[in-house]
N, C-alpha and C positions, 0 to 999 in steps of 0.2 A: 050650274053648278053645283055640286054635293059638298057636302062636308066633308072636310080633311082633318081629322082630330082622332084622337084615343078612342071615341064612342063608334067610329067606323070600324075598328079592329075586331075581327071575329072572338068569339070568346069559346075557349077551351076548358070545358070541365072534366074533373079527374076522377073517374070511378073509384069509389071506396075500396075496393079490393087495392087498387094501385097509390092509394094515398100515403104518406109518410105517417099520419098517428097510427094506421093499421098494422104497417109493416113493423115500425120501431114495437107496437103492443107484442107482434108475434117473435120476435127477435128476444124481447124481455123476458117473456113467458118460457122460449126455450132455454134461456140462461138461467132460469131461476130451478127450472127442472133439472138440467143440468147439474144445480149445485146442491139439490136436495138429495139426487140420486147418488151423485159422489162422497157426501157427508154422510149417508148411510154407509154405503160401501166402504167409506173408509173407519168407521165405527165397529162396524164387523170384523174388518180385516185387523184392526189394530187388538179387540179384545180376543180373536181367536189366535191369533200370533202369540199375546200374552199367555193365553193359557196353554199353548204348545211349549212356549220356554219354558213355565212351570214344570209342566208334565216331563219336560227333558232334562230338566235340573234333578226333578226329583228321580228320574231313571237314571240319571248318570251317578248321583250318590249310592242310589240301591246297588248298581252294578260294581262299583269301587268297594263297597263293603265286601259283595261277594267275591269279588278277586282277591281281598285281602285277607278273608277268613279261607280260602281255599290256597292263597301264596304261603300259609302259615303251617297248611297242612303237609304241602309239598315241600318246604323249606327243610320239615324235620325229616321227610323221609331223604332226602338230599344229603343232609348232614346223617343219618343214620347209614346209607350207601357211603359216602366219604368214610365214616369211623371203618366199615367194612373193609373196605380197600386197604385202610392203613394195616388193617388186623392180617389181610390177605400178605400184604407185603411181609408184616415182622416174621409171620408163622406160615412163611410158604412152603418151608420143609417141617412142619410139625403138623400132620394131619388130626393128629388126634386133640390137639389145641383148638383147633378149627373148627373140628364137630363138638367140642364144648361152648365155645364163645358165639358163633354166629346165632345158632337158634336161640341162645340167650338174648341177643342184641334182638333181633326180628321180633321176638315175644316182649318188647317194652311196652311199657304200661301206656294206656291211651292210644294205641295204634293197633289193637288188636282187630278193629273192624273195618280196617283199610288194608292193612299188609296181608297178601295173597301168598307171599313166599318171598324166597331170595336166596341169594348163595354167591361162592367164589368160584370164578371158571378160568383158570389157568389156561396160559398159550401153550401149543405142545413143546413138552420136555421143559418147561419154567419151572414147574415144582419137583417134577420127578422126571430125569431124562429117559426113561423107560416107558413114560406115558403120555400119548397123545392127547389123551382125551381124560381130564383128570378132576372134573367138575364136583363141587359139594353144593348139593341145591336142595331147599328144603322147602314144602308146600303142606297146607293145613289139612289134614285127614278129616274124617267124616265128626270126629269130637274135636273139631276145629284145636288139634295138637299138629305142630309141627315134624313132618316125616321126611328122612332122608331118600331123596330120588335118585336112581340110578340110570334112567333111561337116557340122559343125554350123553352117557359114558358108551351106550351100546356101539359095539363096532358096525352093526349093520346097517344104523341110520346114519342121516347125514351130517349129524354132529352139532355142537352149539358153536362152532367156529363160523359159520355161515349164515346164523342169526341175524336177524336185521337190529335186534338190541346189543349185538356184540361186534359186528364189523364195523361200525361206523365209531366204535370209542377209542380205537387207538389214535384218532386223529386229533383228540380233545386233551387237553394238558392235565396235569396233577390236579386234584380237588374239584375238576367241573364235571357237570353231570349231564348224560345225555338222556332225553327223554324219548323214548322208541316211539313207533306207529302202536297203535292199540291193535290187538292180534289175540289169538285162541292159543292156548299152551297146549302143544299137542299130547302132552304125558299128563295132564291134568284136567285137559277140557274146560279150563278156566279162561274167562274173557278177562284180558288185564291188558295192563301198561307197564312199561318196565323202566326204572330210573338206574342207566348204568353209570359207573365212575371207573376211570381206566386205573390201573397199578401200575407203577414207575419202578424200575430199581436201576439204579446206576445209569439213568437216562434211557432204559430197555424198557419197552414194553412186554410186560408178563403177565397181562391177565385183565379180568374185570370184576366187579363187584356189583350186584344187582339187588334192587329191593322192587317186589311185583305188588302194583294195586288190582284188584278186582274192581272191573267196572260198575257190580253190584253196589260195592261198597259207597263208590263216588255217588250212586243215585241216590242211595240212602242220604249221602251227606246234603246232596242238592234239596231231597224232598223235606229235610229239618229247616231249611231255609223258609221265613217268611216273605213271601213275594204277592203278597194280597191278591188279586186277579190275572197278575201274570205267570209267565212260565219261562224256562230259559234252554238253550242249547249248550252244549259242551264238545269242542273239536279238538284233536288234539294237532300235532303239528303238521300232519300233511293232510286235514281236512278230515279225517276219520271219527265217527259219531263215538264220543264218551258218555255221552248222556242227553236224551230229549225227551219232550213230555209224551203223555199217553192218552189216548181218549178213554172213553168209559170201558168199551170192552178191551181192551189192552191193560188199562188199570185193573180189572176183576180177574185178567188172567195171570195165572203163575207161570205161564212161561216166560223164558228169556226173550228179550226184544232180539228180532232177527237184523236189526238195523246196526248195533254195537257193533263198533270196530272195523265197520264197514264206510265207504267214503259217504260224505253228506250228499253228494251228487246223487247218489243212489236212492237215498229218501226223498230228495227232491222229484225224482222220477216219477215216485209212487204219489208224491202229495206235491202237485204242481204250483199251488198257491205260496209256496215258500221258494221259487225258482229267482225272485227278485232279490234274496239272501244271499242265495249262490252267486248272484250278478256281483253284488259287493264284495264278497269275500275274496272273488277273482282279483279284484281291482286291489283290494288291501295286498294280497301276496303278492301283483305285481309290482306294487311298490316297494314290499320289503325286497324282493328278488335285485330290484335295479338299485335300493341302497346297497345292499351287501353286497352286491358286484362291483361298487365304487372301491372296496376296501380289502380285495381278495389277498389272503395270506399264502392259501395254498396254491400252487401251478396246476391247471388242470391235469396235467400229465403226471400229478402225484397222486390224483384221484382215480384216475382212469379204471385202476383194477377195481376200485370199490364199485363204481359207477356202473360199471357194464353189467355188473351182475344183477342190477334192479332195473324194474319196469321204467321204458323211457320218461314216462309222465312224474316220476320220483326223482331223477337225476338232478334235476336244476332245484330243487328245493333243499335234498339233504346237501348239496355243494354250499348251497346259499348258508345253511345252518351250519354246518362247519367252519365256514370263512367267517361268520357272523360271530361264533364264539371264540373263535380262535384272535380276532381283532376286538372283543368287547363289545360289539355291536348288540345290545338286546332291545326291545320294544319297553316302554315305560308301563307302570300299570295305570293305563288311561283308555278312555273311549276314543276309538279311533274313528266312527263313523254312525251316524243316525240318521233313519231316514223312516218316512209314515208308509205303512201297509194298509189298502184302503180297505180290505177285507179279510180279517182273519180266519183261518178254517174252526180253530178252535173256541173263539171267545164271540166270533160273528159279529164283528164291531170292527172298525177301524183302530189300528195300536201304532205304538212306536215303538222301531226295531234300533237297539245299541249294540255295538260289537266293540268288545275289552279284550286287549290283549293282555296274557300272563306272563310276566318276567320270566326270564330263564328258561322256562317249558317250552314257549311260542304257543301255547294253548289259546284258542279263542273260547271266550264266553259270550254267547248273545243272546240278549235280554229283549224279552217280549212284553209290553206293558199295554193296557187299553188307553186310548184316549176318550173322556169325555167328552160330550158333545156341549158345544156352546148354547143351544137350547132357546127356548122362548125367551128367556131373559135377554139375550143379545138383541133378538126379534123386537122385544117391546123396547127397551131403550131406543133402536134406531128409529121405530113409529113416533116415539114422544118427539124425538129429536127433529125427525122429518115434517110432523105437523105444526111444531114450532116454528121451524124453517120456513115453512111454507104461509101461516100467516104474515111472517115477518117481510116475506119477498113480496107478497101480495099488497101490502100497504106501501112498500118502498116502492112498488109498481106504479101505482096510482099517484105517489107524491112525483115520482119522475116523471111520468106522461105529462103533467100539470107544468112542469118545468120546461119540459122539452118542447111542449107546444108553445110555452111563451118567449122561449129564449130561442130557439132554432125554426118552427116550422112555421109558425104566423110571419117573421119578418122575410123567410126564404119565399112562402107565398105572395107578398107584396112584392118582392123583387121579379117576381116572374111576370106577374100581371104587368108592372112597369114595363118588362121588356117584350112581352105579346103586345101592349098597346104603344109601343116605339116612343115611350116618354122618357127621352134620355136623362132630359132635366130632374126628373123626380128620382131618378138612379142615381144621379150625381149629389142629391141632396141627403139620400140614405148616406151615401158614401162619407159626405163630411159630418153628418150628425154622430155616426155609430162610430166607437173607436175598437171596436173589437172584430173578431173574425169574420162577420157579416159585412162589417164596414170595409174590409179588405176585399171582400169577396167582391162588393159591389165598384170600388176602384178598380179591381182587376178587369171588370167588364168594360168599364169606361174605357180604360186605358189600351183593352184590346180592341175596340172600336174606333179609337183612334191610329193605332197601328194599320190598323185594312186601309185606313184612308190614305196612307201614308205610302202601302205595299202597293195598292192600286195606281198611285201615282208615278210610283219606280218600276210597275212593270214592263211600260214602252221603253225606256232606257235600257232593263235588262235584256228585250229583245233584241235592240240594236248591237248589243256588247256582244250576246250571241253570235249574229252575225258575220261581225268581225272576227272572232275567235275562229268560227268554221271556214274563212277564208285563211287564216295564218296554219290551221291543220292541213288544208288541201296543199298550200307552200311546202309544210315540213314532209308530207308523205312524198311530193316530187323529189325533195333533196334525200329522202331515206332509200326511194329506188334508186338514185344515183349512186350512192354510198354502196349499195349492197351491191350493186353491177361490179362496181369496182373491186369490193372484197373478193366475189367470184372470179373475177380474172386474175387478182392476185394469189388466190388458191390454187387456181387450175395452172398457174404457170410456175407453180414450186415443183421442186422435182422430190421434197419430202412427200411423206402419207400423211394427210390431214384429214381428221375425223371428229364428230360430235355426236355424242350417245346421251339420251335422257335418264333420268331416273330408275327407269323400268328395261335400262340396257338396249333400247332401240335405235338405229343408228338414225340419225336426222339431216346429219351432213357430211359427204366426202367430197375429196377434190377428184379430179382426173388422174392423177397419179396413184392413187388409192384404187380406184377402178381397174385400171392398167395394171398396175402389180397382182390383183386378184385374179384378173381376167373376166372380171363380171360387169355386167351393166349398171347402172347407176339406179334403176327402176329396182332392180334386183338385191341393191344393198340398202335403199332407203326402206327403213321399216322392220328390217331383218335384224334378229339378234345374232351374237358371236356363234352360238349353236348352231345357226344355218348357214354361216359360211365358212366355218373354221373346223378341224378335227376336233373330236373330242378332247384330247390333253390339252392342244393349244386354247381351246376355249376355257378350261378350265385354269390355264395360265392368266389369261385377260381377265377371267372373273376374280381371282385371288388380287391380280393389281388394283382392279376397280374398288375394289374394298379399301385397301388401303388408302389409298386417295380419299374415300367417301368417309375414313374413320379419322383421318388425319388432318386432312381439308386443307393440305398444302402440295405444293407440285412436287413430283419426284418423277425420276428417271429410272426406267427396267430394262434391261436386255432381254429380246423375246425374238424365237423364230417365226414368220411366217412364211406360210405356203405362196410359192409362186408359180408360175409356169417353168421355172428354172429348177425347182426344188425349193427347200426351206432355206432361209434366207436369214441372217441373225441383224437384226435392227435394234438400235437403241431408240426407245419410245420414252419421251418426256409425255406424263400425262398432268392434267392441273384439273381442279373443280371450277366450275361456272357458277358464281352465284349470284341472286337477286340483291336490291336494295338493303333489303334485311339481311342479308347473310345468309340466307339459305338456298343450299346446292338444288340446283334443278337441271345441271346437266355437267358431262365430264368430257371435257378437249384432250387428244392427244395428235403429237405429232413426230414421227418417227424417221429417224436415218440410218443409211445402211452402212453398217460397220463391220460386214463379215471380212473383208479385207484387213482391217485392222484386228480383228478376233484369230485371223488366221497368221499374222504375222507375232502377235502375242503369245499365240501357242507354240508356234517355232521358236521362240525366243525360250519358253517355257521348257522345251523337250531339250534345247540344248544346254540351260543350266542344269536340269535334271541330271542330263547325261555326263556332264561334269562333274557333279558331285558324287556320280555312282563311280567314274574313275578315280575321283579322288579316294573315295572308301576302298576301292580296289588296289589303289598304290598302297594306303596304308596297311591294308589287312597283307600284303606281299611282305612289305616292311618288318609285319609283326612275326610272319612266318620266317622269314629270313634269322631273325633275332632268335627265336623259338629255336631253330635250327643252329646257330650258334650257341645256343646253352648246350643240347644234345652233344655238340663236338666237343663241350669243352669237358663234358663228364665220360666220353670215352678214352680209349688208349690210344688216340692219334699221338704221333711226336708232337714236341712243343715248338718244333719250326714250321709245322704244318697248321696246327693250331694257330698260331701268328698269322699265317698268311690269309686264311681264311675269314680271321677276325677282321684285318685290314681289308678283304675284298668285301665282307659284308657292310662296313663302315663306309667304305666309298660308295656302294650300291645306296645306301640310305641319302648318303649327302645328294647322290645324282638324283635321287627321287624327289627330295626337299628341293633342289633346286630346278628342276624340270616341271613339277606340275603348278607352283605357283606363276611360274614364266607362262606355261601354255594356257592355262585359266585368264591370265592378264591379258594375253594378246586376244583371246576371245572376247574378253568383256569389252577390250578397247574397240573391236569392231563393232559390238554390238550398239554400246555407246555412240559411235560415230553413225551407224545406220539410223539410230533415234533422232539424233541432232539433225541428219538430213531430212527425216520425216516432220519436224516441228519446224525447220525452215521452210519445206513445201506447205505446209499447210500456212504458214505465215504469209507466205507468197499469193496461196490463193485464195486468202480472205482479207483482200484490199477493200471489197467493199464492208459496209456495217457487219459484224459478225453474229450469225443466229446462235440460239442457244446451243443446238446440238453440236457445230462445230466449237463453241466455247469448252463442252464437255469433253470431246474428242481432244482439243489441245492440254485438256488438265489430264487426261488420262495419259497422253503421252509423255508430258512433265513429271507424272509421278513416277513412271515408268523409268525415266532416264535418271532421276533423282535416284531410285534402287538400285541402277546400275553404278552410280557414282559410289555411293556407301560400299558396294561390293567390292567394288575395284580398290578401294582405298584399304579393305583390310586383308585382300589378297595378294597386292602387288609387294613383291620383294623390297622394293626400295633401292637396293644396290645388294651385291653380291657380299658385302661386308655388313656385319649387322649390326644397326644403328640403334640409338634407344628409343623404344614405343611407349607411346603417352596411352599408360593404359584406359584412360575414362575416356579419351576421344575413340579409342579402338572399340571400346563396348558400346560405345552411342552408337556408331556405326553399323556395329553387327546387329544392335537391337533396331535398328531402322532397316534392313534387310530381312529380319526374321518378321517384320512388324503383321504383314498379311497371315503367317500362320497363329501369330498370337491373335489377332484378331476372330480369325476362324476357331479358336478355342475359347474365346469370350475371356482373355486374359490379358492384364494389364502387368505393367514389369516398372520395378526402382531400383535404382544405382546407388550404392554405398561406397564411394572411393574416391581417393583424396585427389584434388585437380593436379597437385604436383608428383603424383606419383609416375614414375618412369622404369623402365627395365631394359636391360641388355640382353633381350631373347628375340627367337624369330618369329615375326609376326603370322607365319604359316601354322609353327606351333601352337601359339595362343588361338587360332583360328578352330584347328582340330579339337583343343581341349573344351573351349565355351561353346563351340556349335553341337558338340557329342551330349555336353552334360545340358544345354538347354533343349535340346530336342528329347533327351531321355526322360527330362520333367513334362513335356507337353505331352508326350505320347503316355506316359504311366502316372502322372499327379493329378489328374481331374476327369471326371466323369462328363458327358457331353451334355446334361442337363442343368449342371450348376451354374450358378451367375456369380459375379466379385470374384472372381479367380486372380490370385496376385502371384507374382514370381520376384523375390528379393533377391539382387547379387550384391555380394559383397567381398571386396579385395583390399586386403592391406597386407602391410610388408613389416616384417621385425625380423632386423639384421639381414642375415642371408636366407631367410625363409619367405616364403609367399603363401599367404592363407585367402583362399578361395571358398565360398560359402553359396550355395544355391539353394535357397528356402521358399517353399511353396505353401499355400494355405487349403491343398486340396484335400483326397480321400484318406491318405496317410497308407502304412502298412501294419499289418496286424506283426504281435510280437515274433511269433515263431518263424514267420517269413523274413522278417527283418533280421533274424539273427543267422538265418541260412544264407541272405544275400552277404552280409558282411563276410561271412566265413569263406565265399566263393572268391569274394574279392581278396582277403589274405591270401589264399591257396592259390590262388589263379586257376581255379578248376573248371569255371564256368566259360561261354562263348557269348556272353551277354555285353553290354556295352559298357557298364560300370567295371565288371572284370577285366575286360580288355585295355579299358583305359587305365585302369590302375597298373596293369603289366607295363604298359608303355610309360606311364608317370615313372615307375620303379629304375627302369631302365634309363630313360632320358634326364631324368632330374633327382632321381631319389627319392621320389615322393611317394605319399601312398593317399588314399581315399576311405572315408568311411561315412556310413547312413547313418541317422538318426530320424525316427519319425514316432509318432503318435497317432492313433488311429481317428480318423474324422477329423484331425487338426492339423497337422503339417507332417511334411517331410523335408530333410535337409541333408544336402549332399557336401561334405567337408574334404576341401584338397589340400595339403601341404607339401609345398615344393621347395626342395633346397637350390639355390641358385649361387653360380659362382662365376667369376668375372669372366665375360667373353663365354658364358654358354650359351648355346643353340637350343 
């Protein structure tokens, strides 16, 4: 026999490439490299970011300084224009005074280099009623002296009233300044921008005062600024160029720039390197238009006459400027945005571009300053840090490798040798000696070995248990097949239509009655959809009902037509969700019951009730016509005896009508009530067995219809030929029960404010006519079809011999003009409307009156006041 021990086990040597020391060293080297690279990148990023932040701060301070200096100049110009406006108002009818004062103001000390001209521009006939063009405009001549220019008053020209610096000013308040777009003056050929101030007298716009700034003087202003190595652009409120940098050739040339007063977009088309600046300006303008649009002072219709004369691209901007000025919205003197341009076409290096807003003028100052390179200094710092980190990491790598070999790799190697040699005892010794993770690993190996031995022992017992479980499953399948056959017999014997569909709308189960009604074989139904079995309109109805069940997850009943061999028949279908153990819907079930004969009965009953209502209205109209005939007879020249006979005859006819119609309706309603009670009794006798759900729904429907007939019978029964006391609250509750379906159809709820002790000696028939017409009028005109939470409040109170009835709703209301017309028609009885006819009837029967009160979109209230007498009919 050979030896049986650890020495007999094969030895497995690990290649050095697969050894743990080599893998740990590679991982540590990668980590060290990553740390060094990230550290260098972080240092470079922080230094570069700090440099950019410093440059941004310097650029912002320089830009704010430039804006402040320019704002001082524009403020003086605005003050000068406002002063000229005051003088224009004061000396509107003194041309001589204006010709002396205005040039002196324009030639103010310190502004000669900026002001190119200015003047007073009256509205047609404002200064002199005989003059439509009466401007006083001064411009500098070749000797730099102001000369009066009359070109704008020329009758052959378009006139100054249509200029871009004049028309918008009429929408500006007193003392405010409108800065126009840059333009070329047609009479002086000077490229300029104009500050316009409106002149108002007695709240009437009488003209404009202007001060013109030459763009050449603005260029001189910007050239004097100390911008170091940078440069700037200046744009007006509509992004036209006021100033821009010049290259060497343009700077030496004495010709004026072709871009001044033209859109900045045109400049960027010739200089594509500045396209990114145009993009940022468009974003700023979009934000301004959005902000100004939230506080519009002028309605768009007020500005249409002005905006329609402008180019489409300028309309939104000018509308926003006018509304922003009227509401006090003006940008602060601050930097709105900054961004880096990688390569500047003039400075030939990366630059920082900052955009600043000018208050009140809505100008933009675009400052371009160079960005200094981080340079070799950053790289030198990063190199030193990298070398230091590399040496530190190499030393740490060696120390870490030694500790790893001693603490982890060597103990794990010994455990592997013990497992390979099958020396479990040595492994248990290691587990008992070490209290660290290595000891826990050894304990886990020994514990797992014991578990495997136990698992082998329990495997046979598990096999035996599985065989017993298989026997039980076979028995359960036999029982399931038996129950399935019983369920199929039950489904196929039912006279109701029963089906089940999966969530994809495919039929998975139908009973024989379903196939018989549709006239299809089961194979053609199973796996088909509703669109395959039914016409399109019925398939859409079924799909809508399925969505309701899927969304509510509750059983519901619907009335639905189903095509059969005998045509479409109405069925009452109860649908319900079928859910799994977790509550998820995996199928929809349905049971259908034929209710076509019940629908026919209800339709017939509805038709009879409608016919009775129509007869009732017709009788009431006949009565009104007879009464109106009586009034005409009273105004004629008929003898007193004939007048009395006709009056008695009219009263007799009205009394007969009041007695005949209630009795007729009462007899019909009693017959219908008996028929419903017979139907309910027959259904109860036919349902000796346990009632199905569809039968219960049918009995509930018949019961509801019977209750409605009882309510209607109560309110129309004359009770006796002698008038008795009518309990008002009970009477109204019965009436609201009868009108319940109409209230539900209009999504209306009702509330009743009436004393429980209030009784009246009046005819129930008269009360029915009064309240029915009032409520029908409110339901017809008081609400929109799409509104929710509709309410009607009925209030009945008695004060002495007067009865006050108020019908109030929370609907759409009535505009004041229409409300006055309705009340006038009610008072004068000049309309055939419901309220006018009802007012006439109340006036005759109860010496009463009707008034309507309403508030648009809040409420409408109809108030009735009746005077009661003892024994009044």
